[in-house]
C-alpha positions as CSV (number, residue, x, y, z in Angstrom):
1,X,116.5,114.4,78.7
2,X,114.1,117.2,79.6
3,X,113.6,117.3,83.7
4,X,112.0,119.7,86.2
5,X,114.9,121.0,87.5
6,X,115.9,119.8,91.5
7,X,116.6,122.8,93.4
8,X,119.8,123.7,94.9
9,X,119.0,122.3,98.1
10,X,118.2,118.9,96.4
11,X,114.9,119.2,97.1
12,X,112.6,118.3,94.2
13,X,109.7,120.9,95.2
14,X,109.3,123.9,97.9
15,X,106.4,123.0,99.7
16,X,103.4,123.2,100.4
17,X,102.7,120.8,97.1
18,X,99.2,119.8,96.4
19,X,98.8,116.4,94.2
20,X,94.9,115.7,92.7
21,X,94.6,112.3,91.1
22,X,91.5,112.1,89.0
23,X,89.8,109.6,87.3
24,X,86.7,108.6,85.3
25,X,84.8,105.7,85.2
26,X,82.5,104.6,82.0
27,X,78.9,104.1,82.4
28,X,76.9,101.9,79.9
29,X,72.6,102.3,80.7
30,X,71.6,98.6,79.7
31,X,67.9,98.2,78.0
32,X,66.5,97.4,81.4
33,X,67.8,100.3,83.5
34,X,70.6,98.3,84.9
35,X,73.8,100.2,84.9
36,X,77.5,98.8,84.4
37,X,80.2,101.1,85.5
38,X,83.9,100.3,84.4
39,X,87.4,102.1,85.1
40,X,88.7,104.3,82.4
41,X,92.0,104.4,82.9
42,X,93.1,106.0,79.6
43,X,91.2,109.1,81.5
44,X,93.4,109.4,84.1
45,X,94.7,112.7,85.1
46,X,97.3,113.6,88.0
47,X,98.2,117.1,88.7
48,X,100.5,119.2,91.1
49,X,100.4,122.6,92.4
50,X,103.6,123.8,93.8
51,X,103.4,127.6,95.7
52,X,107.2,127.9,95.3
53,X,108.4,130.4,97.9
54,X,111.8,132.0,98.5
55,X,113.2,130.5,94.8
56,X,116.4,132.1,94.0
57,X,117.2,133.9,91.2
58,X,119.3,130.4,89.6
59,X,116.2,128.1,90.7
60,X,113.7,129.9,88.9
61,X,115.6,130.9,85.7
62,X,116.2,126.9,85.3
63,X,112.4,126.9,86.0
64,X,111.7,129.3,83.3
65,X,114.2,128.0,80.7
66,X,112.3,124.6,81.1
67,X,109.2,126.4,80.2
68,X,110.7,127.9,77.4
69,X,112.5,124.6,76.2
70,X,109.0,123.3,76.0
71,X,107.0,125.9,74.7
72,X,104.9,126.4,77.6
73,X,102.1,123.9,77.6
74,X,103.2,122.1,74.2
75,X,106.1,119.8,74.7
76,X,106.9,117.5,77.8
77,X,109.3,116.7,80.4
78,X,110.2,114.4,83.2
79,X,108.8,115.2,86.8
80,X,109.8,113.3,90.0
81,X,106.9,113.5,91.9
82,X,107.9,114.7,95.3
83,X,104.9,113.6,97.2
84,X,105.6,109.9,95.9
85,X,107.9,107.2,95.4
86,X,109.8,106.9,92.5
87,X,109.8,103.2,92.3
88,X,107.3,101.1,90.8
89,X,105.5,97.4,92.6
90,X,107.6,98.8,95.7
91,X,106.4,95.5,97.5
92,X,106.8,93.1,94.8
93,X,110.1,92.4,94.6
94,X,109.0,89.4,92.1
95,X,107.5,91.6,89.5
96,X,109.5,92.2,85.9
97,X,110.1,96.0,87.2
98,X,112.9,94.6,89.2
99,X,116.0,93.0,88.2
100,X,117.2,89.9,91.0
101,X,120.1,88.1,91.4
102,X,119.7,84.2,89.8
103,X,120.4,82.6,92.9
104,X,118.2,84.9,95.3
105,X,115.3,83.0,96.8
106,X,112.6,85.5,97.2
107,X,109.0,84.4,99.6
108,X,106.4,86.7,99.6
109,X,104.2,87.3,102.8
110,X,106.1,87.7,105.2
111,X,105.5,90.0,108.3
112,X,105.9,93.5,107.7
113,X,106.6,96.5,110.7
114,X,103.4,97.7,110.1
115,X,101.2,94.5,111.5
116,X,100.6,93.2,107.8
117,X,102.1,90.7,105.4
118,X,103.5,92.6,102.9
119,X,107.3,91.8,103.5
120,X,109.8,89.8,101.4
121,X,112.3,87.2,102.5
122,X,115.5,87.3,100.7
123,X,118.0,84.6,100.8
124,X,121.1,84.3,98.6
125,X,121.9,81.2,98.3
126,X,125.1,81.9,96.0
127,X,128.7,82.2,97.0
128,X,129.1,85.7,96.1
129,X,127.0,89.1,96.4
130,X,123.9,89.7,94.9
131,X,121.3,92.3,94.4
132,X,117.9,92.8,94.0
133,X,117.4,96.4,91.5
134,X,115.3,98.6,89.5
135,X,116.7,100.9,87.2
136,X,114.7,104.3,86.4
137,X,114.6,106.6,83.4
138,X,116.1,109.6,85.7
139,X,118.7,112.1,85.6
140,X,122.2,110.9,86.7
141,X,123.1,114.2,88.3
142,X,120.6,114.2,91.0
143,X,120.2,113.9,94.3
144,X,118.4,110.8,95.7
145,X,117.6,109.1,98.9
146,X,116.8,105.1,98.5
147,X,115.3,103.9,102.0
148,X,113.9,100.3,103.2
149,X,113.1,98.6,106.0
150,X,115.3,95.4,106.8
151,X,115.6,92.6,109.9
152,X,117.1,89.9,109.5
153,X,117.7,86.6,112.3
154,X,121.2,86.0,110.9
155,X,122.5,89.3,111.7
156,X,123.1,90.0,108.1
157,X,124.6,92.8,106.5
158,X,122.5,95.0,103.8
159,X,124.0,97.6,101.7
160,X,121.6,100.2,99.7
161,X,123.3,101.4,96.6
162,X,122.4,104.3,94.1
163,X,124.4,104.1,91.0
164,X,127.0,101.8,92.3
165,X,127.4,104.2,95.7
166,X,126.4,102.0,98.5
167,X,126.4,102.1,102.3
168,X,126.0,99.1,104.3
169,X,124.3,98.4,107.7
170,X,124.0,95.8,109.8
171,X,120.7,94.2,110.4
172,X,119.3,92.8,113.7
173,X,116.3,90.9,114.2
174,X,114.2,94.2,114.9
175,X,112.6,96.1,112.1
176,X,114.8,99.1,111.1
177,X,114.6,102.0,108.4
178,X,117.7,102.3,106.9
179,X,118.7,104.9,103.9
180,X,121.6,106.0,101.5
181,X,121.4,109.4,100.1
182,X,124.0,109.8,96.9
183,X,124.4,112.3,94.2
184,X,125.5,110.1,91.3
185,X,127.4,113.3,89.4
186,X,126.8,112.0,85.9
187,X,125.2,114.4,84.1
188,X,125.2,113.0,81.2
189,X,123.4,109.9,82.4
190,X,119.7,109.2,81.8
191,X,119.3,106.3,83.9
192,X,120.1,105.5,87.7
193,X,120.1,102.1,89.3
194,X,118.8,101.4,92.7
195,X,119.1,98.5,94.8
196,X,119.2,96.2,97.8
197,X,122.7,94.5,98.1
198,X,123.1,90.9,100.0
199,X,126.3,89.1,100.9
200,X,126.7,85.5,100.0
201,X,124.7,83.1,102.3
202,X,122.8,86.0,104.1
203,X,119.1,86.3,104.7
204,X,117.5,89.7,105.2
205,X,113.4,90.9,105.4
206,X,112.9,93.7,103.2
207,X,109.6,96.3,103.5
208,X,108.8,99.9,101.7
209,X,111.5,100.4,99.5
210,X,111.3,103.9,98.4
211,X,113.4,106.3,96.4
212,X,112.7,110.2,96.6
213,X,114.9,112.8,95.1
214,X,115.9,114.6,98.1
215,X,118.1,114.2,100.9
216,X,116.2,112.4,103.3
217,X,113.5,109.5,103.1
218,X,109.6,110.2,104.2
219,X,106.9,108.7,105.1
220,X,106.8,105.3,103.0
221,X,104.3,105.4,99.7
222,X,103.8,102.0,98.2
223,X,103.4,101.6,94.5
224,X,101.8,99.4,92.1
225,X,102.3,99.1,88.0
226,X,103.0,103.2,88.5
227,X,106.0,104.5,90.2
228,X,106.6,108.3,91.2
229,X,108.3,108.9,87.5
230,X,106.7,110.9,85.1
231,X,108.1,111.0,81.8
232,X,105.7,113.3,79.8
233,X,104.4,115.6,82.4
234,X,103.6,119.1,81.1
235,X,103.0,122.5,82.3
236,X,99.4,123.8,82.9
237,X,99.5,127.4,82.3
238,X,99.8,129.3,79.2
239,X,102.3,131.6,81.4
240,X,104.1,131.8,84.2
241,X,104.3,134.4,86.7
242,X,107.2,134.8,89.3
243,X,106.6,137.4,92.1
244,X,110.3,138.8,93.2
245,X,110.4,139.8,97.0
246,X,114.1,140.8,97.0
247,X,117.3,140.7,94.8
248,X,117.7,136.4,95.4
249,X,114.2,135.7,96.6
250,X,111.5,134.7,94.0
251,X,107.4,133.7,94.6
252,X,105.9,131.7,91.9
253,X,102.8,128.9,92.0
254,X,103.7,126.3,89.4
255,X,101.0,123.9,88.1
256,X,101.7,120.5,86.4
257,X,100.0,117.8,85.0
258,X,100.1,114.4,83.6
259,X,97.3,113.2,81.5
260,X,99.8,110.0,79.5
261,X,100.7,106.7,81.4
């Protein structure tokens, strides 16, 4: 798996990061002068500009090595959006993107911590632990953070897990954001599973599950069918330029684009 390298600080990019999403509409002009507009999702483009300042030599060498492996713009690689949520359907736990325990009951439309009704009540009716999980095509040796808001009127325990490594937290009747951060340390793995685990006969309201390739959670970003894993990203320049500010300090502007679903 070719993937944009994670930095030594366990971040997916140095900031500032600029992200642009460009879409196109198709226009059909009818004979009577009326115009029909329709979305053209196949023409969507997402672009990032990473103004990386203070890269170590090892970090720059890893980026340059990926550029050589992809022959610049020619080849594709996996890019983990540093400004996004890697999970898909973050507020629709009943979607096929998620794997659910057979005895879990999921009820949508529950009040969320921001005054809406976008949370999901998860009830484990079984006699054993069960989980709501999503498996992503991401490297098994990166640092990840899984976060979610949770509450429970029954004082339940909720465990957030990354590649089987979990952290359990007590959940009260007040919304609380909990998180776990893990590097699975599985260099050969090309998928990682993220999930929320409930004990038998427990009930928890869940909202805003989010995965990021970094040490801690940032502001929540809701997602639909598209999560923040871009498996066919490309470099958007014909050459890379780096400025060495010192023995182990390098500055560069790196442009990446994704035009394929």
